[in-house]
C-alpha positions as CSV (number, residue, x, y, z in Angstrom):
1,M,18.1,-12.3,-0.6
2,D,18.2,-10.2,-3.8
3,E,16.2,-12.8,-5.6
4,V,13.5,-12.8,-2.9
5,C,13.3,-8.9,-3.0
6,R,13.2,-8.9,-6.8
7,T,10.5,-11.5,-6.8
8,L,8.3,-9.8,-4.2
9,A,8.8,-6.4,-6.0
10,Q,7.0,-8.0,-9.0
11,I,3.7,-8.6,-7.2
12,P,2.3,-5.0,-7.6
13,E,3.5,-5.1,-11.3
14,K,2.0,-8.4,-12.2
15,G,-1.0,-8.1,-10.0
16,S,-1.1,-11.8,-8.9
17,I,1.1,-14.3,-7.2
18,R,0.5,-16.8,-10.0
19,G,1.8,-14.2,-12.5
20,V,4.9,-13.6,-10.5
21,A,5.4,-17.4,-10.2
22,R,5.3,-17.7,-14.0
23,S,7.6,-14.8,-14.7
24,S,10.1,-15.6,-11.9
25,G,10.2,-19.4,-12.2
26,H,9.5,-19.8,-8.5
27,D,6.7,-22.0,-7.1
28,K,3.6,-20.2,-6.0
29,S,3.8,-21.7,-2.5
30,T,7.4,-20.4,-2.2
31,I,6.3,-16.9,-3.1
32,C,3.4,-17.2,-0.6
33,R,5.9,-18.2,2.1
34,W,8.2,-15.3,1.3
35,I,5.2,-12.9,1.5
36,D,4.3,-14.3,4.9
37,L,7.8,-14.0,6.2
38,A,8.1,-10.4,4.8
39,G,4.9,-9.5,6.5
40,K,6.0,-10.8,9.8
41,H,9.3,-9.0,9.5
42,C,7.5,-5.7,8.7
43,K,5.3,-6.1,11.7
44,E,8.3,-6.7,14.0
45,V,10.2,-3.7,12.6
46,T,7.1,-1.5,13.0
47,D,6.5,-2.7,16.5
48,Y,10.2,-2.1,17.4
49,F,10.3,1.5,16.0
50,L,6.9,2.5,17.3
51,M,7.2,0.9,20.7
52,E,6.2,3.2,23.6
53,L,5.6,6.2,21.5
54,R,2.9,8.5,22.7
55,L,1.6,9.8,19.3
56,D,-1.7,11.3,18.4
57,R,-3.4,10.4,15.1
58,V,-1.8,13.2,13.0
59,Q,1.7,12.2,14.0
60,V,1.0,8.6,13.1
61,D,-0.3,9.6,9.7
62,E,2.9,11.7,9.1
63,I,5.1,8.7,9.9
64,W,3.3,6.5,7.4
65,S,3.5,9.3,4.8
66,Y,7.3,9.4,5.4
67,I,7.6,5.6,5.1
68,K,5.6,5.5,1.8
69,K,7.9,8.2,0.3
70,G,10.9,6.1,1.3
71,E,9.4,3.0,-0.3
72,K,8.8,4.9,-3.5
73,R,12.4,6.1,-3.6
74,R,13.7,2.5,-2.9
75,Y,11.5,1.1,-5.7
76,Q,12.8,3.7,-8.2
77,R,16.4,2.9,-7.3
78,F,15.6,-0.8,-7.7
79,E,14.1,-0.2,-11.2
80,R,17.2,1.7,-12.3
81,I,19.4,-1.2,-11.2
82,R,17.4,-3.7,-13.3
């Protein structure tokens, strides 16, 4: 699992799946499959946590702001580990 996360974290840095494939040594189709699985997982998590909430537009924007801040902190911790 660590290898998958490490590889997917390279995509914003490298800017392309092909670049990540070259630097990580994984096949491009494998990375595409991982991206697809990660996207499906993210959708399931989002659907679970936001299920049956009665939110207006401002509240939804605040949730996404909070999530993005969390992603930034996780990414910074990941960079320190490497």
